[in-house]
N, C-alpha and C positions, 0 to 999 in steps of 0.2 A: 174731616175724615182721617182716622188714625192709620197706622202702618198696616194693621191686620185687614182693615176694610179695603185699603189700596191693593194689597196682595190678593184678596178675594176677588175684587173687581177685575184685576189683571187676569186672573185665572178664568173668570166668567167670560170676559171679553175675548180671550184667546180661544176658549171653547166655542163661542159664537162664530168667530172668524173661521175656525176649522170646520164648523158645520156648514158654513157657506162656501168655503174654498175647496172642499173635497175631503170628506171624512172616509176613513177606511172602515168598513163594516163587513165582517165575514170575508175579508180580503178584497172587497169591492170598493173602489174609490170613485166617487162621483165628482167629476170635474166641474168647473164653473159653467161650462157649456151645457151641463146636464148629462153629458155622455158618461156612461159607467164603464170602468175598465178594471182589470186585475193586472198588477205588475208582477212579472216573473223574472227570476234570475236568468241571465243569458250566459251559457257556458263560454269561457274564454276561447275554447277551441273553435267555436262557431265564428267568433270574430276573426280569429287568426285565419281560418279557412277562407272567409270572405275576402280578407285583405290579400291573401296569397294569390288569389285569382287575378289581381291587378299587378302585372309584371313591371319591373323597373325598365326604363328606356335603355336602349343600347347606346353606349358611349360612342360618339362619332370618332372616326379615325381621320387624321389629317396628315399631309405629307411631312416627313421629317425635315427639319431645317437644314440638316447636312446634305440631304439628297432629295430636294423638292420634286425632281422629275422621276424618281424611282418609285414605282407603285408598290414594290415589295417592302419599302421602308416607310411605314406609316406608324404614327403614334396616337394613342388616345388623347382626346381633347375634352376633359371633363368640365371645362369652363365655357364651352360653346354655348352661345345664347339660346339656341333652339333646344339644346339638351337641358339647360337649366330651367327653361320654361316647362319642358315636358316633365322634368322631375317634380316641379311644383304642382303640375296638373295631376301627376300620379299620386302625390301626397294628398291632394284634395279629394281625389277619387276614392282613396282608401278611407279617409275620414267619412265621406258620404256613404260609402258601402258599409262601414262599421255602424253608423247611425241607422241606416236602413235596416240592418240586421237586428239592432237593438229594439227598434220600433216594431219590426215584424214579429220577432220572437219574444220580446220583453213586455209587450202590451197585448193583453187579450181583451177583445171587445166582449162585454157581458151581453149586450143586445146585438141582434143582427144588423147588417148595414141597412141604411134607410131604403124603404121600398121604391122610392123614385130616385132617379139619377140627377136631380137638380144640381147637387154638389159637383158631379162629374161634368155637367154642362158648363158650370161656372169655371171649372179648371180649364176647359177647352176655350172658353171665352177669354180667359186670362193668358192663353197660350202656354199654359203649364203642360198641357197634354195636346198633342197634335190630333186634330179631328180625324185624320186619315188612319191613325193608329187605334182608334176607339174600338173597332170591331175585333182587333187582335188582343185586347186587354183580357187576360184571364182573371179568375177569381182572386188569386194570390196578389197579382199586381193591383187589382182594384182595392183589395183590403189595405195594401201598403199605401196607395195613394190617399185613401180615406184617412188612415191613421196619421200619415205624414202631413197632409195639407189641410185637413179639416179638424182632426182631434188634437194634434200636437200644438201645445202652447208652452210658455215658460214654466208653468206649474208642472205640466206633465214631464217636461225634460228634467226638471229637478227630481221628481219622483223616480223617473227612469234611471237617473244617475245613482240614486240611493239603492234601488233594487238591483240594478244590473252591474254595479261597481264601476260606473263610468266616471272618469275624472272631470273636474270642472273645466279643464282645458279642452277636453273633447266636446263637452257641451257647448262651450263658447265657439269652438271651430264649427260645430254643426249649425249653431244658430246663425253664424256669419254665412255659412254655406246656403242655408235656406233663404236668408235675406238676399244674397247674391243671386240666387235662382229667381226670386221674385223680381229683382231689378232687371235681370237679363231676360226673364220670361222664357228661359230655355232649360233644357235638361243639364244637370251638373256634369261638367267635364266634357262637353261636346265641342271640343276644339280640334283643329287639324293636328295630325301627328307631326312631331318635330322632324325636320329634315336634317340629314347629316352633312 
């Protein structure tokens, strides 16, 4: 096999892989799962607006060393363990919220949600969703859950990153977050608030 044949074979093999892994036709990408989606850019303002809803924790105040019994002389303690933990929680919540926004606004489902809710029952079984909350789930939440826990895979995250301008670090943080959610079986960021 000469160089030309090798190059042609590489092109053909790549084309075949792309046809199996999700080809974009008329803006529609078919994922390996067979689910068809359209990727759309997400305005940075949307991401900023979502992140800004998650407020920074309040720095705890501690007695001043010169006047430990004087309640009017207190100083901020930005290295308090509870405060540092809450700062980490806030950062993770912002990453989660950003990825939720990108998934919700940056991925359009071409086909409607499945007619039966088997996928939703599976999420309840896995304790991803509390069964008591199921009656309160609106259509937007349902769409987000479906995209996030059923549709979302590494391929989709990569496509989302390309279309929405997401950095690789954000994708890595999101994937870690989703893995952590699966291991905990809980909602991201559901920890007690830090005490001062």
